[in-house]
C-alpha positions as CSV (number, residue, x, y, z in Angstrom):
1,M,-109.4,79.1,116.7
2,F,-112.2,78.9,119.3
3,V,-114.0,81.8,117.6
4,E,-113.8,80.1,114.2
5,V,-115.3,76.9,115.7
6,L,-118.2,78.9,117.2
7,E,-118.8,80.8,114.0
8,E,-118.9,77.5,112.1
9,L,-121.4,76.0,114.7
10,R,-123.6,79.1,114.4
11,G,-123.6,78.9,110.6
12,G,-124.5,75.2,110.9
13,F,-127.4,75.9,113.2
14,E,-128.7,78.7,111.1
15,S,-128.7,76.6,107.9
16,R,-130.1,73.5,109.6
17,F,-132.9,75.3,111.4
18,S,-133.7,78.0,108.8
19,D,-137.2,76.5,108.2
20,V,-138.1,77.1,111.8
21,K,-138.0,80.8,111.3
22,E,-140.3,80.4,108.3
23,H,-142.9,78.8,110.6
24,E,-142.7,81.3,113.3
25,N,-146.3,82.5,112.7
26,I,-147.6,79.0,113.2
27,F,-145.8,78.7,116.5
28,S,-147.2,82.0,117.6
29,F,-150.7,80.7,116.8
30,I,-150.1,77.5,118.7
31,K,-148.8,79.5,121.7
32,N,-151.7,82.0,121.7
33,P,-154.5,81.4,119.1
34,F,-156.4,84.4,120.4
35,Q,-153.9,86.9,119.1
36,A,-152.8,85.2,115.9
37,D,-153.4,86.6,112.4
38,V,-154.3,83.5,110.4
39,S,-153.9,85.2,107.1
40,S,-150.2,85.6,107.9
41,F,-149.6,81.9,107.8
42,N,-152.2,80.5,105.4
43,V,-149.7,79.9,102.6
44,I,-147.4,78.0,104.9
45,I,-150.3,75.8,106.3
46,T,-151.6,75.0,102.8
47,Q,-148.0,73.9,101.9
48,L,-147.7,71.7,104.9
49,C,-151.2,70.3,105.2
50,P,-154.1,70.0,102.8
51,F,-156.5,72.2,104.8
52,D,-159.2,74.6,103.5
53,C,-157.9,78.1,104.2
54,A,-161.4,79.6,104.3
55,A,-162.5,77.1,106.9
56,L,-159.4,77.7,108.9
57,E,-159.9,81.4,108.9
58,S,-163.5,81.1,109.8
59,E,-162.9,78.7,112.7
60,T,-160.0,80.9,114.0
61,A,-162.3,83.9,114.0
62,E,-164.9,81.9,115.8
63,L,-162.3,80.6,118.3
64,Q,-160.9,84.1,118.9
65,T,-164.4,85.3,119.9
66,N,-165.1,82.3,122.2
67,N,-165.0,83.9,125.7
68,H,-165.3,80.5,127.5
69,L,-162.0,79.3,125.9
70,K,-160.3,82.7,126.5
71,V,-161.1,82.4,130.2
72,K,-159.6,78.9,130.3
73,V,-156.4,80.1,128.6
74,R,-156.1,83.0,131.1
75,V,-156.5,80.7,134.0
76,G,-153.6,78.6,132.6
77,V,-155.1,75.4,131.4
78,D,-152.5,73.0,130.1
79,H,-153.1,71.3,126.7
80,F,-155.3,74.0,125.2
81,C,-155.9,71.8,122.1
82,N,-157.8,69.3,124.3
83,L,-160.4,72.0,125.1
84,V,-161.0,72.6,121.4
85,S,-164.0,70.6,120.3
86,E,-163.6,68.7,117.1
87,A,-167.3,69.2,116.4
88,D,-167.0,73.0,116.7
89,F,-163.5,73.3,115.1
90,P,-162.8,70.4,112.8
91,T,-160.2,72.2,110.7
92,L,-158.3,73.6,113.7
93,K,-158.4,70.3,115.5
94,G,-157.1,68.5,112.4
95,L,-154.3,71.0,112.1
96,V,-153.3,70.5,115.7
97,Q,-153.3,66.8,115.3
98,E,-151.0,66.9,112.3
């Protein structure tokens, strides 16, 4: 009986949170934008938000080569998105704010 209840709960969680698995690449990007492959989640982002994929890829490439920001992340700065300038990265900043 107990095993059946647990299996039912597990099935409920899997169905309820199945969309979380679909967005795993976005969460990886948020966690560490310097190692993310933007092309792997472009389709998901365009479905969720009306952003220009080319601009997003361009800004991500620029972000990933920004040594100043890389150092800040290595040091362990909280709220990385606050370090990202809206003037330099308007698409990324807009995505984070969504």
